[in-house]
All heavy atoms as an XYZ file, in Angstrom:
917
protein
N       0.827     -1.173      0.009
C       0.001     -0.031     -0.022
C       0.886      1.277      0.038
O       1.968      1.200      0.510
C      -0.904     -0.023      1.244
C      -2.331      0.363      0.948
S      -3.371      0.256      2.368
C      -4.526     -0.950      1.782
N       0.410      2.310     -0.578
C       1.067      3.609     -0.611
C       1.343      4.077      0.870
O       0.596      3.723      1.783
C       0.119      4.644     -1.370
O       0.632      5.951     -1.148
N       2.371      4.936      0.966
C       2.664      5.459      2.310
C       1.567      6.400      2.712
O       1.340      6.640      3.879
C       3.952      6.172      2.313
N       0.841      6.988      1.778
C      -0.314      7.906      2.077
C      -1.605      7.206      1.789
O      -1.891      6.940      0.603
C      -0.128      9.190      1.233
C       1.048     10.058      1.520
C       1.156     11.166      0.435
C       1.099     10.623      2.894
N      -2.349      6.852      2.824
C      -3.571      6.185      2.599
C      -4.753      6.954      3.174
O      -4.582      7.737      4.130
C      -3.539      4.801      3.255
O      -3.245      4.951      4.685
C      -2.506      3.893      2.605
N      -5.875      6.752      2.606
C      -7.094      7.440      3.073
C      -8.254      6.414      3.221
O      -8.392      5.518      2.456
C      -7.512      8.540      2.105
N      -9.117      6.723      4.137
C     -10.423      6.156      4.300
C     -11.471      7.255      4.043
O     -11.354      8.287      4.705
C     -10.639      5.511      5.636
C      -9.681      4.291      5.807
C     -12.080      5.051      5.834
C      -9.678      3.700      7.233
N     -12.450      6.985      3.165
C     -13.478      7.939      2.897
C     -14.728      7.378      3.444
O     -15.174      6.259      3.094
C     -13.593      8.269      1.506
C     -14.731      9.168      1.096
C     -12.257      8.815      0.912
N     -15.439      8.102      4.282
C     -16.674      7.646      4.910
C     -17.754      8.648      4.789
O     -17.713      9.768      5.379
C     -16.400      7.316      6.357
S     -17.681      6.412      7.176
N     -18.756      8.355      4.054
C     -19.931      9.177      3.766
C     -21.137      8.326      3.445
O     -20.962      7.378      2.753
C     -19.652     10.193      2.683
C     -20.630     11.356      2.642
O     -21.861     11.121      2.611
O     -20.201     12.483      2.592
N     -22.286      8.661      3.958
C     -23.469      7.808      3.621
C     -24.005      8.087      2.290
O     -24.935      7.386      1.784
C     -24.517      7.973      4.754
C     -24.995      9.394      4.921
O     -24.337     10.293      4.535
O     -26.018      9.558      5.606
N     -23.560      9.123      1.605
C     -23.963      9.480      0.263
C     -22.986      8.914     -0.756
O     -21.831      9.338     -0.833
C     -24.055     11.008      0.086
C     -24.483     11.533     -1.227
O     -24.609     10.687     -2.161
O     -24.650     12.712     -1.410
N     -23.489      7.960     -1.556
C     -22.501      7.281     -2.492
C     -21.843      8.213     -3.470
O     -20.632      8.140     -3.718
C     -23.403      6.297     -3.240
C     -24.613      6.067     -2.367
C     -24.809      7.329     -1.631
N     -22.554      9.254     -3.990
C     -21.970     10.209     -4.893
C     -20.955     11.101     -4.200
O     -19.898     11.306     -4.817
C     -23.079     11.116     -5.502
N     -21.161     11.500     -2.982
C     -20.200     12.293     -2.300
C     -18.984     11.431     -1.952
O     -17.814     11.870     -2.094
C     -20.789     12.780     -0.923
N     -19.201     10.144     -1.558
C     -18.070      9.255     -1.256
C     -17.165      9.112     -2.504
O     -15.926      9.108     -2.432
C     -18.642      7.856     -0.937
C     -18.098      7.209      0.248
C     -18.700      5.909      0.691
N     -19.491      5.190     -0.259
C     -20.814      4.968      0.044
N     -21.416      5.473      0.941
N     -21.467      4.226     -0.917
N     -17.806      8.902     -3.690
C     -16.967      8.740     -4.917
C     -16.232      9.981     -5.239
O     -15.049      9.985     -5.610
C     -17.901      8.360     -6.032
C     -18.469      6.923     -5.892
C     -19.501      6.587     -6.932
O     -19.910      7.442     -7.746
N     -19.898      5.306     -7.008
N     -16.885     11.159     -5.168
C     -16.199     12.421     -5.420
C     -14.987     12.661     -4.507
O     -13.956     13.061     -4.958
C     -17.225     13.613     -5.362
N     -15.238     12.459     -3.199
C     -14.126     12.592     -2.271
C     -13.000     11.633     -2.525
O     -11.785     11.916     -2.411
C     -14.725     12.519     -0.778
C     -13.531     12.549      0.163
C     -15.597     13.764     -0.569
N     -13.396     10.430     -2.800
C     -12.326      9.358     -3.088
C     -11.512      9.796     -4.367
O     -10.282      9.643     -4.270
C     -12.956      8.009     -3.386
O     -13.469      7.473     -2.189
N     -12.158     10.223     -5.365
C     -11.377     10.744     -6.539
C     -10.477     11.857     -6.213
O      -9.341     11.898     -6.596
C     -12.345     11.167     -7.662
C     -12.934      9.993     -8.391
C     -13.667     10.470     -9.702
N     -14.750     11.424     -9.447
C     -16.028     11.108     -9.129
N     -16.369      9.853     -9.114
N     -16.894     12.117     -8.892
N     -10.890     12.799     -5.380
C     -10.145     13.892     -4.947
C      -8.950     13.484     -4.127
O      -7.774     13.931     -4.343
C     -10.953     14.910     -4.224
C     -10.293     16.203     -3.702
C      -9.776     16.971     -4.872
C     -11.265     16.983     -2.877
N      -9.200     12.565     -3.166
C      -8.108     12.053     -2.371
C      -7.059     11.406     -3.195
O      -5.823     11.559     -3.040
C      -8.573     11.016     -1.269
N      -7.476     10.527     -4.242
C      -6.516      9.986     -5.093
C      -5.711     10.974     -5.869
O      -4.470     10.795     -6.032
C      -7.286      9.017     -6.142
O      -7.788      7.955     -5.437
N      -6.388     12.029     -6.370
C      -5.671     13.039     -7.071
C      -4.648     13.809     -6.200
O      -3.685     14.379     -6.745
C      -6.693     14.053     -7.664
N      -4.886     13.807     -4.959
C      -3.946     14.425     -4.019
C      -2.842     13.499     -3.524
O      -2.025     13.862     -2.674
C      -4.747     14.985     -2.798
S      -5.824     16.319     -3.206
N      -2.798     12.353     -4.086
C      -1.707     11.425     -3.763
C      -1.981     10.314     -2.709
O      -1.029      9.616     -2.292
N      -3.220     10.190     -2.347
C      -3.588      9.173     -1.340
C      -4.074      7.962     -2.059
O      -4.810      7.995     -3.075
C      -4.674      9.742     -0.409
C      -4.187     10.786      0.546
C      -4.240     12.094      0.114
C      -3.677     10.481      1.713
C      -3.849     13.071      0.946
C      -3.257     11.507      2.561
C      -3.355     12.798      2.167
N      -3.712      6.774     -1.569
C      -4.346      5.526     -2.000
C      -5.571      5.386     -1.135
O      -5.497      5.297      0.153
C      -3.387      4.328     -1.830
C      -4.051      3.060     -2.266
C      -3.162      1.874     -2.177
O      -1.921      2.085     -2.349
O      -3.638      0.752     -2.011
N      -6.727      5.282     -1.719
C      -7.974      5.100     -0.943
C      -8.157      3.655     -0.539
O      -8.327      2.753     -1.395
C      -9.231      5.622     -1.726
C     -10.518      5.358     -0.960
C      -9.048      7.078     -2.103
N      -7.972      3.426      0.707
C      -8.018      2.027      1.204
C      -9.442      1.481      1.330
O      -9.626      0.307      1.284
C      -7.323      1.958      2.589
N     -10.376      2.454      1.529
C     -11.769      1.997      1.711
C     -12.745      3.162      1.515
O     -12.363      4.319      1.901
C     -12.005      1.354      3.105
N     -13.895      2.857      0.958
C     -15.020      3.754      0.847
C     -16.105      3.210      1.705
O     -16.531      2.071      1.309
C     -15.405      3.971     -0.583
C     -14.443      4.666     -1.484
C     -14.930      4.816     -2.871
O     -16.172      4.794     -3.133
O     -14.142      5.063     -3.800
N     -16.534      3.895      2.683
C     -17.571      3.257      3.651
C     -18.709      4.221      3.858
O     -18.607      5.403      3.645
C     -16.785      3.008      4.990
C     -15.546      2.150      4.864
C     -14.674      2.250      6.089
C     -15.921      0.672      4.552
N     -19.788      3.580      4.331
C     -20.958      4.345      4.590
C     -21.372      4.519      6.121
O     -22.366      5.129      6.406
C     -22.142      3.883      3.751
C     -22.557      2.440      4.092
O     -21.878      1.829      4.973
O     -23.514      1.957      3.577
N     -20.606      3.903      6.973
C     -20.810      4.064      8.458
C     -19.532      4.404      9.181
O     -18.499      3.856      8.943
C     -21.438      2.762      8.922
C     -22.792      2.375      8.482
C     -23.108      0.950      8.999
C     -23.842      3.347      8.988
N     -19.682      5.305     10.197
C     -18.558      5.647     10.939
C     -17.911      4.491     11.722
O     -16.754      4.304     11.810
C     -18.863      6.759     11.929
N     -18.767      3.549     12.176
C     -18.299      2.426     12.915
C     -17.467      1.543     12.033
O     -16.519      0.942     12.409
C     -19.515      1.589     13.595
C     -20.414      1.017     12.540
C     -18.983      0.611     14.583
N     -17.771      1.468     10.769
C     -16.996      0.655      9.723
C     -15.615      1.371      9.604
O     -14.580      0.675      9.412
C     -17.661      0.585      8.417
O     -18.978     -0.027      8.599
N     -15.616      2.704      9.532
C     -14.340      3.432      9.385
C     -13.409      3.088     10.592
O     -12.195      2.963     10.325
C     -14.596      4.936      9.240
N     -13.953      3.060     11.722
C     -13.127      2.733     12.960
C     -12.467      1.331     12.804
O     -11.351      1.091     13.020
C     -13.920      2.890     14.171
C     -13.116      2.416     15.371
C     -14.397      4.309     14.386
N     -13.364      0.405     12.368
C     -12.861     -1.026     12.264
C     -11.751     -1.110     11.163
O     -10.718     -1.762     11.363
C     -14.023     -1.936     11.893
N     -12.009     -0.445     10.072
C     -10.967     -0.575      8.972
C      -9.702      0.232      9.321
O      -8.600     -0.159      9.082
C     -11.571      0.058      7.650
C     -10.558      0.162      6.550
C     -12.684     -0.876      7.222
N      -9.870      1.432     10.024
C      -8.678      2.149     10.517
C      -7.770      1.342     11.378
O      -6.602      1.449     11.306
C      -9.135      3.420     11.197
N      -8.402      0.524     12.171
C      -7.637     -0.329     13.090
C      -6.754     -1.287     12.332
O      -5.676     -1.676     12.746
C      -8.626     -1.154     14.053
C      -7.843     -1.848     15.091
O      -7.029     -1.245     15.759
O      -8.251     -3.052     15.378
N      -7.162     -1.746     11.128
C      -6.416     -2.635     10.333
C      -5.430     -1.884      9.397
O      -4.266     -2.263      9.257
C      -7.353     -3.594      9.492
C      -6.627     -4.382      8.539
C      -8.232     -4.330     10.401
N      -5.889     -0.845      8.757
C      -5.179     -0.185      7.699
C      -4.137      0.809      8.242
O      -3.065      1.057      7.667
C      -6.133      0.496      6.709
C      -5.458      1.392      5.716
C      -7.050     -0.467      6.007
N      -4.522      1.572      9.333
C      -3.687      2.617      9.882
C      -3.464      3.684      8.879
O      -2.411      4.059      8.458
N      -4.591      4.342      8.443
C      -4.575      5.336      7.376
C      -3.859      6.621      7.822
O      -3.707      6.911      8.997
C      -6.084      5.657      7.149
C      -6.689      5.416      8.453
C      -5.935      4.201      9.092
N      -3.422      7.323      6.843
C      -2.897      8.654      7.000
C      -3.993      9.692      7.389
O      -3.791     10.517      8.230
C      -2.189      9.225      5.761
O      -1.267      8.189      5.263
C      -1.457     10.535      5.895
N      -5.057      9.484      6.706
C      -6.197     10.439      6.857
C      -7.518      9.649      6.789
O      -7.595      8.745      5.940
C      -6.198     11.628      5.888
C      -6.394     11.170      4.443
C      -7.225     12.694      6.206
N      -8.520     10.089      7.492
C      -9.871      9.670      7.343
C     -10.701     10.898      7.116
O     -10.677     11.827      7.819
C     -10.355      8.949      8.649
C     -11.873      8.507      8.497
C      -9.553      7.760      9.003
N     -11.492     10.825      6.004
C     -12.319     11.897      5.602
C     -13.776     11.405      5.949
O     -14.228     10.466      5.410
C     -12.231     12.201      4.129
C     -10.728     12.439      3.817
C     -13.100     13.464      3.727
C     -10.362     12.295      2.319
N     -14.389     12.146      6.857
C     -15.652     11.629      7.517
C     -16.753     12.705      7.397
O     -16.610     13.862      7.746
C     -15.246     11.444      9.029
C     -16.098     10.706      9.886
C     -16.232      9.301      9.496
C     -15.515     10.789     11.308
N     -17.908     12.203      6.943
C     -19.077     13.028      6.955
C     -19.458     13.279      8.338
O     -19.010     12.474      9.265
C     -20.159     12.276      6.191
C     -21.432     13.029      6.022
O     -21.432     14.276      6.092
O     -22.493     12.451      5.772
N     -20.331     14.227      8.657
C     -20.701     14.522     10.045
C     -21.686     13.578     10.656
O     -21.558     13.150     11.749
C     -21.267     15.938     10.076
C     -21.749     16.347     11.483
C     -20.555     16.471     12.434
C     -22.510     17.564     11.461
N     -22.768     13.179      9.895
C     -23.855     12.496     10.530
C     -23.933     11.049     10.041
O     -23.934     10.798      8.780
C     -25.131     13.172     10.186
O     -25.126     14.490     10.764
N     -24.076     10.150     10.932
C     -24.229      8.736     10.639
C     -25.204      8.152     11.645
O     -25.232      8.548     12.808
C     -22.940      7.938     10.761
C     -21.922      8.365      9.728
C     -20.922      9.248     10.043
C     -22.017      7.814      8.498
C     -20.006      9.519      9.092
C     -21.044      8.170      7.500
C     -20.074      8.955      7.809
N     -25.948      7.110     11.271
C     -26.793      6.406     12.249
C     -25.809      5.630     13.220
O     -24.754      5.095     12.800
C     -27.583      5.441     11.472
C     -26.954      5.290     10.159
C     -26.142      6.581      9.888
N     -26.175      5.516     14.454
C     -25.425      4.705     15.433
C     -24.259      5.394     16.108
O     -24.239      5.746     17.253
N     -23.232      5.803     15.337
C     -22.060      6.352     15.846
C     -21.784      7.694     15.201
O     -21.546      7.789     13.968
C     -20.839      5.429     15.585
C     -19.484      5.920     16.109
C     -19.448      6.108     17.612
C     -18.398      4.888     15.734
N     -21.826      8.769     15.903
C     -21.621     10.113     15.332
C     -20.204     10.314     15.025
O     -19.260      9.704     15.556
C     -22.080     11.250     16.337
O     -21.207     11.393     17.332
N     -19.944     11.289     14.142
C     -18.599     11.570     13.760
C     -17.845     12.152     14.953
O     -16.588     11.863     15.065
C     -18.565     12.621     12.631
O     -19.017     12.024     11.444
N     -18.476     12.833     15.819
C     -17.841     13.458     16.904
C     -17.243     12.333     17.851
O     -16.064     12.376     18.372
C     -18.645     14.466     17.749
C     -19.025     15.730     16.950
C     -19.948     16.496     17.779
C     -17.836     16.474     16.448
N     -18.005     11.349     18.076
C     -17.585     10.143     18.866
C     -16.517      9.381     18.079
O     -15.625      8.815     18.664
C     -18.749      9.304     19.242
C     -19.666      9.961     20.333
C     -20.839      9.038     20.626
C     -21.823      9.809     21.539
N     -23.011      8.991     21.811
N     -16.768      9.209     16.755
C     -15.892      8.445     15.983
C     -14.443      9.051     15.933
O     -13.468      8.270     15.775
C     -16.458      8.361     14.579
N     -14.311     10.348     16.035
C     -12.986     10.972     16.006
C     -12.081     10.340     16.986
O     -10.946      9.934     16.725
C     -13.038     12.487     16.139
C     -13.775     13.080     14.869
C     -11.667     13.130     16.290
C     -14.163     14.529     15.074
N     -12.490     10.256     18.198
C     -11.784      9.703     19.319
C     -11.355      8.237     19.015
O     -10.288      7.785     19.192
C     -12.424      9.715     20.619
C     -12.713     11.121     21.140
N     -11.649     11.942     21.531
C     -13.844     11.902     21.276
C     -12.155     13.121     21.910
N     -13.440     13.137     21.782
N     -12.407      7.485     18.574
C     -12.133      6.045     18.274
C     -11.226      5.895     17.171
O     -10.346      4.978     17.113
C     -13.528      5.362     18.013
C     -14.514      5.364     19.169
C     -15.822      4.829     18.721
C     -13.929      4.584     20.362
N     -11.247      6.721     16.083
C     -10.364      6.617     14.979
C      -8.978      6.884     15.502
O      -7.964      6.253     15.004
C     -10.789      7.618     13.903
C     -12.029      7.166     13.085
C     -12.567      8.372     12.342
C     -11.657      6.052     12.126
N      -8.804      7.871     16.222
C      -7.473      8.195     16.719
C      -6.865      7.148     17.688
O      -5.659      6.903     17.656
C      -7.424      9.566     17.355
C      -7.670     10.656     16.213
C      -7.766     12.015     16.766
O      -8.201     12.276     17.885
N      -7.550     13.016     15.880
N      -7.725      6.476     18.400
C      -7.296      5.296     19.169
C      -6.951      4.132     18.257
O      -5.877      3.416     18.479
C      -8.347      4.832     20.098
C      -8.503      5.805     21.274
O      -7.644      6.646     21.534
O      -9.572      5.650     21.951
N      -7.692      3.947     17.174
C      -7.446      2.821     16.252
C      -6.247      3.028     15.423
O      -5.531      2.075     15.079
C      -8.728      2.546     15.437
N      -5.997      4.289     15.014
C      -4.864      4.616     14.097
C      -4.223      5.892     14.634
O      -4.436      6.968     14.114
C      -5.393      4.903     12.695
N      -3.402      5.704     15.718
C      -2.739      6.876     16.231
C      -1.996      7.699     15.248
O      -1.304      7.144     14.354
C      -1.742      6.268     17.291
C      -2.359      4.878     17.616
C      -3.044      4.402     16.319
N      -2.203      9.012     15.320
C      -1.484      9.898     14.451
C      -2.243     10.224     13.093
O      -1.804     11.025     12.313
N      -3.387      9.446     12.879
C      -4.063      9.695     11.611
C      -4.767     11.079     11.704
O      -5.208     11.484     12.793
C      -5.012      8.575     11.285
S      -6.664      8.727     12.035
N      -4.876     11.757     10.632
C      -5.618     13.024     10.503
C      -7.055     12.688     10.238
O      -7.341     11.738      9.458
C      -5.054     13.887      9.388
C      -3.725     14.549      9.749
O      -3.730     15.315     10.668
O      -2.767     14.142      9.089
N      -7.975     13.372     10.930
C      -9.429     13.181     10.632
C      -9.976     14.461     10.124
O      -9.836     15.547     10.786
C     -10.165     12.825     11.905
C     -11.617     12.617     11.663
C      -9.542     11.461     12.441
N     -10.461     14.478      8.955
C     -11.034     15.637      8.308
C     -12.533     15.387      8.228
O     -13.030     14.428      7.643
C     -10.490     15.900      6.844
C     -11.154     17.132      6.227
C      -9.004     16.111      6.931
N     -13.359     16.316      8.878
C     -14.741     16.236      8.918
C     -15.367     17.124      7.847
O     -14.972     18.224      7.779
C     -15.278     16.578     10.342
C     -16.831     16.603     10.427
C     -14.755     15.573     11.431
N     -16.265     16.569      7.114
C     -16.980     17.294      6.135
C     -18.433     17.500      6.626
O     -19.082     16.537      7.006
C     -17.083     16.571      4.777
S     -15.411     16.317      4.018
N     -18.817     18.739      6.685
C     -20.175     19.022      7.171
C     -20.788     20.256      6.439
O     -20.109     21.229      6.127
C     -20.122     19.413      8.679
O     -21.339     19.753      9.195
N     -22.074     20.218      6.345
C     -22.807     21.398      5.795
C     -23.189     22.396      6.924
O     -23.754     23.441      6.628
C     -24.128     20.873      5.118
N     -22.803     22.036      8.110
C     -23.172     22.817      9.263
C     -21.926     23.448      9.913
O     -21.131     22.810     10.532
C     -23.944     22.030     10.332
C     -25.076     21.283      9.674
C     -25.066     19.935      9.442
C     -26.261     21.927      9.423
C     -26.063     19.262      8.870
C     -27.286     21.308      8.902
C     -27.255     19.930      8.635
O     -28.357     19.252      8.070
N     -21.718     24.741      9.672
C     -20.562     25.444     10.316
C     -20.556     25.395     11.843
O     -19.499     25.449     12.424
C     -20.508     26.899      9.836
C     -19.360     27.706     10.305
C     -17.999     27.210      9.875
O     -17.841     26.590      8.809
O     -17.000     27.479     10.582
N     -21.704     25.253     12.435
C     -21.831     25.288     13.931
C     -21.144     24.061     14.534
O     -20.846     24.161     15.736
C     -23.333     25.313     14.309
O     -23.960     24.111     13.693
C     -23.998     26.567     13.875
N     -20.866     22.987     13.794
C     -20.203     21.806     14.387
C     -18.675     21.991     14.396
O     -17.908     21.259     15.058
C     -20.538     20.580     13.651
C     -22.022     20.307     13.631
C     -19.932     20.452     12.277
N     -18.115     22.989     13.728
C     -16.670     23.159     13.669
C     -15.996     23.189     14.975
O     -15.052     22.443     15.183
C     -16.348     24.442     12.833
C     -14.869     24.723     12.631
C     -14.624     25.947     11.790
N     -13.245     26.202     11.689
C     -12.448     25.531     10.897
N     -12.869     24.628     10.146
N     -11.161     25.844     10.834
N     -16.446     24.008     15.939
C     -15.731     24.042     17.233
C     -15.768     22.677     17.941
O     -14.773     22.257     18.512
C     -16.486     25.087     18.015
C     -17.152     25.946     17.056
C     -17.487     25.019     15.877
N     -16.883     21.986     17.925
C     -17.032     20.718     18.611
C     -16.125     19.659     17.964
O     -15.493     18.866     18.623
C     -18.482     20.249     18.615
N     -16.083     19.660     16.619
C     -15.284     18.706     15.883
C     -13.767     18.909     16.173
O     -13.072     17.989     16.342
C     -15.530     18.765     14.395
N     -13.371     20.185     16.178
C     -11.962     20.489     16.453
C     -11.640     20.096     17.870
O     -10.558     19.565     18.131
C     -11.681     21.967     16.159
C     -11.775     22.323     14.691
C     -11.613     23.852     14.503
C     -10.715     21.563     13.877
N     -12.532     20.380     18.852
C     -12.281     20.014     20.238
C     -12.183     18.473     20.378
O     -11.401     17.974     21.204
C     -13.351     20.478     21.168
C     -13.192     21.993     21.588
C     -14.105     22.335     22.728
N     -15.552     22.042     22.429
C     -16.342     22.828     21.865
N     -15.949     23.975     21.400
N     -17.628     22.515     21.587
N     -12.971     17.822     19.596
C     -12.936     16.290     19.619
C     -11.684     15.769     18.997
O     -11.369     14.571     19.166
C     -14.145     15.777     18.860
N     -10.874     16.586     18.269
C      -9.619     16.091     17.712
C      -9.559     16.066     16.226
O      -8.563     15.602     15.701
N     -10.525     16.601     15.556
C     -10.447     16.675     14.038
C      -9.357     17.594     13.669
O      -9.090     18.576     14.312
C     -11.781     17.213     13.520
N      -8.630     17.212     12.604
C      -7.548     18.076     12.070
C      -8.127     19.319     11.437
O      -7.578     20.372     11.557
C      -6.771     17.232     10.975
O      -6.300     16.021     11.615
C      -5.632     18.045     10.396
N      -9.274     19.077     10.723
C      -9.920     20.239     10.045
C     -11.351     19.869      9.848
O     -11.751     18.719      9.741
C      -9.234     20.434      8.682
C      -9.730     21.661      7.912
C      -9.536     22.966      8.681
O      -8.459     23.529      8.644
O     -10.602     23.419      9.322
N     -12.189     20.919      9.666
C     -13.583     20.775      9.302
C     -13.793     21.564      8.060
O     -13.423     22.797      7.957
C     -14.522     21.282     10.438
C     -15.930     21.097     10.018
C     -14.243     20.558     11.775
N     -14.359     20.907      7.069
C     -14.530     21.538      5.712
C     -16.000     21.484      5.378
O     -16.692     20.535      5.628
C     -13.710     20.724      4.672
C     -13.917     21.317      3.250
C     -12.191     20.737      5.022
N     -16.458     22.553      4.784
C     -17.829     22.554      4.218
C     -18.014     21.408      3.295
O     -17.192     21.229      2.367
C     -18.148     23.915      3.615
C     -19.584     24.001      3.195
O     -19.924     23.492      2.061
O     -20.463     24.579      3.927
N     -19.016     20.665      3.432
C     -19.246     19.496      2.634
C     -19.248     19.689      1.163
O     -18.783     18.881      0.334
C     -20.539     18.817      3.054
C     -20.611     17.386      2.426
C     -21.760     16.600      3.073
C     -21.769     15.215      2.438
N     -22.682     14.368      3.145
N     -19.666     20.839      0.742
C     -19.743     21.160     -0.678
C     -18.510     21.850     -1.259
O     -18.387     22.086     -2.489
N     -17.482     22.122     -0.337
C     -16.342     22.889     -0.808
C     -15.170     21.951     -1.069
O     -14.252     21.807     -0.365
C     -15.975     23.876      0.314
C     -14.932     24.883     -0.134
O     -14.299     24.696     -1.242
O     -14.698     25.845      0.623
N     -15.195     21.279     -2.329
C     -14.185     20.384     -2.692
C     -12.810     21.096     -2.861
O     -11.813     20.477     -2.704
C     -14.554     19.687     -3.983
C     -15.680     18.660     -3.807
C     -16.019     18.046     -5.188
C     -15.392     17.586     -2.759
N     -12.826     22.386     -3.227
C     -11.590     23.153     -3.417
C     -10.870     23.221     -2.007
O      -9.670     22.984     -1.961
C     -11.831     24.516     -3.988
C     -10.643     25.335     -4.074
N      -9.608     25.065     -5.023
C     -10.216     26.431     -3.334
C      -8.628     25.949     -4.811
N      -8.963     26.770     -3.849
N     -11.555     23.522     -1.054
C     -10.993     23.611      0.363
C     -10.550     22.230      0.783
O      -9.456     22.153      1.402
C     -11.967     24.192      1.317
C     -11.508     24.281      2.734
C     -10.318     25.223      2.863
N      -9.815     25.205      4.248
C      -8.513     25.125      4.586
N      -7.626     25.154      3.639
N      -8.170     25.050      5.808
N     -11.320     21.206      0.508
C     -10.978     19.884      0.879
C      -9.632     19.451      0.211
O      -8.744     18.894      0.783
C     -12.014     18.859      0.568
C     -11.756     17.372      0.899
C     -11.376     17.244      2.439
C     -12.942     16.493      0.527
N      -9.531     19.899     -1.045
C      -8.307     19.614     -1.844
C      -7.108     20.256     -1.152
O      -6.104     19.710     -0.958
C      -8.453     20.047     -3.222
C      -7.200     19.772     -4.074
C      -7.268     20.276     -5.474
O      -8.190     20.998     -5.873
O      -6.332     19.972     -6.245
N      -7.280     21.580     -0.751
C      -6.194     22.265     -0.069
C      -5.741     21.587      1.217
O      -4.553     21.345      1.502
C      -6.630     23.683      0.279
C      -6.820     24.614     -0.940
C      -7.336     25.913     -0.535
O      -8.164     26.059      0.431
N      -6.888     26.974     -1.235
N      -6.771     21.102      1.906
C      -6.496     20.389      3.219
C      -5.731     19.106      2.928
O      -4.714     18.741      3.629
C      -7.741     20.118      4.050
C      -7.481     19.200      5.233
C      -8.317     21.469      4.533
N      -6.177     18.291      2.017
C      -5.582     17.022      1.659
C      -4.118     17.208      1.148
O      -3.224     16.409      1.421
C      -6.481     16.214      0.720
C      -7.779     15.719      1.244
C      -8.602     14.996      0.188
C      -7.505     14.810      2.472
N      -3.956     18.183      0.284
C      -2.589     18.410     -0.280
C      -1.677     18.853      0.872
O      -0.489     18.455      0.829
C      -2.656     19.449     -1.361
C      -3.269     18.915     -2.653
C      -2.979     19.624     -3.910
N      -3.628     19.105     -5.065
C      -3.212     18.106     -5.726
N      -2.103     17.468     -5.399
N      -3.874     17.687     -6.796
N      -2.156     19.591      1.779
C      -1.335     19.999      2.922
C      -0.945     18.846      3.809
O       0.240     18.647      4.159
C      -2.043     21.114      3.815
C      -1.220     21.604      4.956
C       0.016     22.356      4.458
C       0.721     22.997      5.607
N       1.921     23.721      5.148
N      -1.842     17.942      4.009
C      -1.545     16.702      4.763
C      -0.600     15.807      3.995
O       0.347     15.372      4.581
C      -2.842     15.966      5.073
C      -3.727     16.692      6.116
C      -2.553     14.522      5.588
C      -5.168     16.116      6.320
N      -0.799     15.744      2.704
C       0.101     14.936      1.871
C       1.568     15.529      1.948
O       2.523     14.822      2.001
C      -0.363     14.875      0.459
N       1.622     16.816      1.819
C       2.934     17.508      1.883
C       3.598     17.256      3.198
O       4.783     16.887      3.258
C       2.634     18.995      1.673
C       3.935     19.904      1.735
C       3.661     21.378      1.600
O       2.780     21.718      0.862
O       4.322     22.114      2.356
N       2.851     17.472      4.297
C       3.470     17.265      5.635
C       3.869     15.807      5.762
O       4.963     15.476      6.324
C       2.489     17.699      6.665
C       2.261     19.208      6.753
C       1.168     19.514      7.724
C       3.501     19.934      7.104
N       2.957     14.827      5.516
C       3.256     13.442      5.750
C       4.256     12.954      4.718
O       5.070     12.074      5.046
C       2.016     12.661      5.568
C       0.942     12.977      6.618
C       1.498     12.712      8.070
N       0.519     12.842      9.077
C      -0.212     11.782      9.520
N       0.056     10.536      9.081
N      -1.140     12.043     10.377
N       4.267     13.429      3.444
C       5.284     13.020      2.510
C       6.655     13.383      2.969
O       7.571     12.680      2.845
N       6.779     14.558      3.568
C       8.092     15.037      4.015
C       8.560     14.234      5.127
O       9.723     13.950      5.285
C       7.959     16.548      4.494
N       7.654     13.669      6.009
C       8.091     12.872      7.131
C       8.258     11.432      6.854
O       8.972     10.719      7.524
C       7.137     13.053      8.360
O       5.845     12.584      7.984
C       7.034     14.441      8.846
N       7.515     10.988      5.787
C       7.696      9.553      5.423
C       8.701      9.212      4.282
O       8.905      8.081      3.993
C       6.296      9.003      5.011
O       5.915      9.574      3.777
N       9.226     10.284      3.692
C      10.189     10.153      2.687
C       9.505      9.961      1.311
O      10.197      9.618      0.271
N       8.199     10.117      1.201
C       7.477     10.064     -0.061
C       7.315     11.456     -0.574
O       6.903     12.350      0.180
C       6.052      9.359      0.187
C       5.218      9.372     -1.118
C       6.261      7.963      0.819
N       7.592     11.586     -1.839
C       7.370     12.881     -2.450
C       5.902     13.208     -2.529
O       5.097     12.465     -2.876
C       7.969     12.905     -3.877
N       5.621     14.489     -2.148
C       4.192     14.938     -2.237
C       3.870     15.154     -3.624
O       4.717     15.536     -4.415
C       4.025     16.209     -1.348
N       2.552     15.026     -3.970
C       2.204     15.268     -5.412
C       2.257     16.686     -5.814
O       2.229     17.586     -5.027
C       0.736     14.799     -5.459
C       0.237     14.713     -4.002
C       1.447     14.587     -3.184
């Protein structure tokens, strides 16, 4: 697997595919595309991703709770939360999210992913895209 790996988790299949394509374009190997936060935690425990890109709302396990579990499962992984609600930004950052991006702002998500790739590429010896 690539040194830069991503898990994309969104209950909307079209959003999942768009974010996966973007992550790939930013130099990440997408290890999994999932529709439940609990699945992202289970896969993160096995894969140890560089980044998890997580929608805000899921049945069962909220993203805010999932952030802690993801960081326990994959210490050091970045968690980027995508949300249409700006009001969740402070809570998500307090929970440990690396960044919160407006769900429709793929340009901003690209900037965040490229920055993570640049920082992680420099520390892992992998050239950033």
